[in-house]
N, C-alpha and C positions, 0 to 999 in steps of 0.2 A: 595777296595772297601767294605770290610767285616764290617757290623756294630758293632760286639764288640769283634770278632776275630783277631789275624793279621796275615798280609800273610807274610808266608818265602818266602823270596827274592829265587830264584832258579838258578840266574847266576850273579854270583860276574863283571865276566868282562861286557867287554864295550860291549851292543849291536852291530846287524850291522847294517847298514843302511840299510832305507827301499829300497833301488833299488837293495840291493844284494839277492844273490842268496842259503841264509846257511840254512842247512838241516841236520844240526849237530845233533845228539840225545842229551836230556837234561840229569841232573843229573840222576842216577839210584836208583831204591827206595832201602831201608836198606835190606842186604841177609838174607832171611829163609832156614831153613829147607827142602833141597826139598825131594822132593816122591820119590823112585826107578823108573826110567823112566817103567818098567814093569808092574805097577800099573794104571787103568785107575780111573782118581776119579769119584767119584761116586755122590759127591754133586749135586742137583737137582738147579737150579737157572731159576726166572724167571724175565726179563728185562720188565717193563709196563710203556708206554703211555697212560695217562687215555687222559678225553676228554678237549680237548683245549677251545673250548669256555666258556669265566669268565665274570664278571659283569665287569674288569676293563679292558677290548679287547677296545685297541683304533682303530678299524674300525667297521663300522656299521656292528651291527650282521644279519641282512639279506645280508649283500654282504658277507660278512666271510664264511656265511652256505655255498652259492654259488661258495665260491674262488676253495675251491677244498681241499684234504687230501694227504700230501706230507707226503715222509717216517720220519723216525728219524734214524739221520743215528750215531748220535753218543751214541745210543743205539748198532745200526749195530757192530761198532768201537769197541763197549766194547763186546760185542759177539763174533766179530773174536778173542781179545785178551784172552777171557774168553779160546775160543780153541785153541789157540797155547798152552795155558798152562795148557792144557789136560783135561781141563770140558767139556765136549759135552753131558751131559743132560743140556742143554740150551734151553730156549725159548724166544722168541720176542711175548710180548701180547698188540698190536696195537690197542689200543676200539676206535680210533673213524674210523680206517679203516674195521674193526672188525663191527661195528655197538652194542657196547655190553657196557649198565649202568652198575653204580655199581652192580647192584646187579647178573649179567651174567659175570663178572670180576671174584666174586668172586666164582661162581660154578666151573668158568673154573680154577683157581689157586685150589680150593678144589678138583678138579680133577686129575691135573698136581703132588700135594702134595711137593712144593718146598720147600726146604730148607734156600733158600737167597733169597729175593724178592729185585729188584732193582728200584727204583722210578724216575723220569727223571721229573722234572717240570721250568720254569720261576715262579718268582712273582706270578703274575695275577695269575696265574692259580694253587695255592696251591691248593687251597679250592676243587678241583678235583684231585690233589694229594694227597692231605691227604685223600679223599676217597679211594683212590685206596690202601694208607696203611693201612687203618680199613680192608680193603678186604683178602689185604695178612697175615696182625696180626692174622686174625678168622681163618686161614689155621694151625698155630704155625711156621710160619718161622720166621726168622729174617729179618729185613726188614730198607736199607738203604736211602735215600733221597740224591739225587746230582739233580744238571741242573746250569743253569745260574742263580737260588735263590739262592743257598747257597754260593755265592761270598759275597752276599753282608749280608745272615743273615745264619748262621750256629749254633751253641749253641741253638738258639733261635725255630728250629723246632723241640727241643728236649720236647718242651710243651707237645707234643702232645704224649702221648703213647704208642700209634701203633710205634713209630718212634724210634729203636733200635740205626739206627748212621747213623751222616752226610759224605757225600764225600763234600771236597770242591776242586776247582782245576779237575785233572784229570784225569775222572771214569775209562779210559782204563790202567789207572795202580793200583788206589785203588781196583779196582772189585776184580781181580785175587789176590792181596796181602791177601785180607779179606776172599775169598771164601776159599784160602788156609788154614790158621789161623783157620775157623771156621772146614774144613776140620779135621784141625790134632788137634781141641780140646784146642787149644791156645787161651789166651786170645786177642783179638784184637786190642792188643798196639804197637807205634812202627811204624803204618804202615801210611808213609807219606798222607796226605788229610786228615788220619780218624778223626772223631771227635763226643768222645764217651761222657756220662755222667761222665765218669770220667777222660777223656783224649783229650789232642788238637794236633792233630798231623798238624797243619797249613795248607799248600794248597799242593798239590801234582800238580809237575811238568810238562810243555807240552811235550809232545813226536812229535815224527816223525811218522806222519800218513805212509808214503811209511814204516815205518820199521813193522810196524802194520800190516797192508794185508787191504784188502779193506773188506768192510763193508760187513758183514754176512747178504745175502738175503732172503737164502733159508727159507723156511717155513712160508714166510711172504704172508698176501697178495696181491701180485703184482697187481693184474688186480683191486684193492678196489682205489689205487691211483691214483690221479688223478688230473691235475692242469685242470682251466676256460679255461687258456693260451694254453694248447696243446695236439698235441691228443694224445690216448691211446695206446699200456701202454707206460709210461711217468718214468722215474727215476731222484733221485737226487746224485748229488757227491760235493764235497769239492776238491778242487784244491789246495786250499792256505789255510791259517789262520794266523788272524791277523789282526789287524788295525790302523795305528799309529794316523788317525787324533782325533779330539775331541771333535766330534760333541756333545752341550749340552743338548741335548736328547738323547745320546743314552747311557746306560748300557752297559760296557767295563768290561770284567772278567779278572783278574789278564792275565790269560794266553793271553789274546792279544795283550799285551803289545810286544808282538814281535813278527814278520812276521816268517813264516812255508811255504816253496815253494815244494808242490811235483816235480821233474823229467817229462819233457813232455812225457816221454817213458811210467812214470806210469800211469801217466794220460790218454792218449790215450789207453793204457793198458787196464785199465777199461771202458772206453767209446768203445772197440770193443768188450768186456764181455757183457755189458750190451744189444748192439745190439743183438751178436749173442745169447746168452742166454734167454736172455726174450725178446727180439721181440722189443727194447725200439725205437721209433719214437724218441722222443725229450727226451734232457736231461739239466734241471736245476742244473746251478751249485750253490752252496750255500756260496761259500766264503765272505769273507768280503767285500775285492773289489778285485773283478778277474786282472783288467789289473792293478796292482800296481806293478810288476813287467814286465812291455814290452818284451823287449827281452825276455822272456821267453813263453810269448802267441805268440810273432810271430816264436820262436819254437812247438810248440804246433801246430799251426796251418800249418807249413811248414810238421811237420809228419804228420798230419791230411790229406794231400795231397799226401805225398808218399805212406803214407798205402792205401791210397784207399778208406776210412773211407767215408760212409753216413750216418750222421745221424745230424737232426738240433738239437743247443744248443742254451739257452740262459745262459748272466751271469748279476752279476750285477755291478755298477762302477761309480766311479765319472764323471763329467762334465770334466775335468781337466786332466783326463788322458786318453784320448784318441785321439792320432792325429790322421791324416788323411789318412797314409800310415799305423794305424793297424787296422783304420776299413775295411778298404778294405780287408786286410790278414785274417780279422776275417771273414767276409761276403764269401770270396772263400774258407773257412773251414767248413762253415755250421753254423755259427750263425745268428738270426732269428730275435734275441730281444735280447739289452741290457734295464738291467731298470736299470734308474740312479734315485740318491737320490737327488733329486732337493729340494725339502722341499719347497722353498715361491718363491713369485714373488715378494715381497716389499725387497730392499737393505735393510735397518734396522732391519728386522727380521732377515735375510741372517748373520748380523752380530754377532745379540745377539744369534742367534743358533753356532757360530762359526765354521759355513762351507768352509770357506775360500772358497766363492765361487762369482761371481758378475751373473750380468742377461746377460752378453754378452758370458762371457762362458757356457751359458748353452744354448742360443739360437746356440751356433756355434755349440755348441756338437751333441745337438740336429738332427740341420737340415745336418750336415755331415755324422751322423749316417745313416738320413733318403737319402740321395743322395748316399752313399752308400749299398743302398738296406737291411737297417735294421732297423727292426721296433722300435720305442721308446715306453718304459714304463715309464712313470714318476710316483716318490713320492712325496705327498705334504703333508705337517703337515698345519693342519687351527686348528682355535681358541688357538693364541699362549698367551703366558704370556705378555697382553698390549695391542692384538692387536685389532686394530680399523676398524673399516665396509669396510676403503679405502683402507688399508692393505690387508685385504682380498678379493677385488676384485681384487686387483693387481696379486695375486696370480690365481685365475677366467682366467683371460684374459692372463694371458701368458701361462695357460695351453692349450687354446684355439687358440691362437696364434699360438706358436712352432706346429711345424709337428711331434706331440706325436701320435702315435696307441691306447696306453691304458693308463691311469692314475688311479692311488687310493690314496683317501684325508680320510686320517687319521685325529684324535682328540688328539691334547699335552694331553698327559699323564705325568706327573712328576715321572718317576719311581726311585724307591728307589737309592741313593747312584750318583743320576746325579746333573750335575749344574743346570738344571731346576729343581730339587726338591728343593733344598737350594733356589733359587729364587721365587719359588714360597712360601714355606713355607714363606721367608721375606716379600713378598707381601702381607701375611696372606689372601692367598689364597686357602690352604687348610691348613689342621692339621699337625703339625709339628710330631706326632704320628699314623699318620692313619696305614702307613705300619705295624709297630709296632704292634699295635692292630690288623691287618688284619691276619699278620704270626699267631699272637694266637688267630686266629676265633671270635673277637669282633667285626667285621664288617663285617653286610651280605648287604655295598648298595654301588655305586662304588665311587671311591676319586672324588673331584670335579672339574665339569670343569673348566678353565682356563678364562673363558669369558661364563656370562651366558647361549651364547646361539648357543653355540660350533658345538653341535649335528645336530643344524640344519644349521649350517653353509656346513657340510660336505654333508649335503642333497643335500644341494641348489647347492653345486662345485659338484656334478654327475652328478644333470640333466643339468644342462651347458654343463658339458663337452660330456657326452655319450647319451644325448637327441634332440642335433643339427642335421640338415637335412645332412647339410659335414658329419657326420660320420653314415647312413645308408649304403653307400656300403661298409666302409672299414670294419663293424660288420657284413656284408653278408658274405665276402672276408672269415674273422676272423674263423664264425663259420664252413663254408662249408671245410675249410684246417684242423678243429682242431676235428670235429663233436661235437661240445661240445653246440649244438642246444639248451637242454634245461635248460641249464643251465645261459646261457646268457640270452635268453630269460625270461627267472624266473626273471632274477636280474632287466634287464628294467621295466618288468612291475614293480617292487615291486620300482620301482622310478617313474615310471608313476604316480602308483594309488597315493602315498603321497605326490606327486605336488599339491600346491595350490598356490592360487593368493598370500599370503604371503610370502609362500616357494620362490616364483619366485622375488620375491621383495628384492635382494639381493645384 
């Protein structure tokens, strides 16, 4: 899916079926000269996530600001991999959690004096990442940019002088290799997944997270992380990776083409550690599709019961992957919420989204979860390419009709490398070169909406869902259970204040 550089195939053998529980390790990186075991590696490394809010967000900004700040698991896993390789002078700098602006980040990095700084980003969040790279470069450090963005745009990022390297694919393997090369004074060539101005290393392959170890959380501002959906303290986890489905709006990295599952023992072990060490009350699983391998989920639920672990958790899934018996097992093991990618209430739009879903499946899955005692969170996309007012109304009607406890309404945004992007360009709704120029910093305005009033539709949908009389009791119950009084009430006030007769007439 990269814009100009080919992705190197990482597996010539047949891929495992989506239901198989394969955890085999991927191909190893080229061998490098090993340092003596007695030598402690002295390279100073900072891993950075800069502000998430950006002009190309798919969420209403007022809602996004109150939704929460979640830990960056990718940087945590890279930190663990670096420690395993002997690099202990490593810090994670999460500016949204720390409340740092670009100047605050620069001062922090200047005090730390890093030799290498890794910055993670998505394509919409690139402007903030470039700010972080500039701050890092001002300290004299070498700078590498990684994250989902670089799967589509790799060498193009080197247009920015503050970026020395681009990591494509698995940063868990790229960063230790790069750090070792820099410490030994070698030119960082031959590293799989590393792109420089002289060399293209292709894409680093997926690795088995269970072999990496749990993501490093020491030193993070754990009390600053929160979700409007959960009581504090809370944490995030990944129990599996990969998604075989092909929704037309979803950006998929090369590593998403495979499915990888952690064992039930490893998953429950990390859950227990989060509760014991950090006092976590609720865990948000950040899998692509948590119930893709249903047998493994049953084993996780059984092991939770056998160990007596008492912690709330939630997970994302699809409406066609939650049979009633599995829902009952999950509820009994502490699952309090499922996040369903429902997306739309119009059958034709669902077909064009390539959701492989229908209204009947949606209604049954949410109703069955509700009956099992699991709250439903529905994700919806409004303002789809060619969406009529009637099709929009069907989405709002569906959201309000089925027993959902929460809903999120995003505006359709054609991310680079997605079928929606190609279709939107063909329909002359967006410039073909928008993202190319955005990467170079030539655009400072949002990519166009696919229908003129998309933002108003999202606002109207939020109001229709949350400002119903029937939502008063569920919202009060939610705020009492999570303690998220201020964020929830502020969000509701924002919705109410922006209401007008015109907005209500959707």
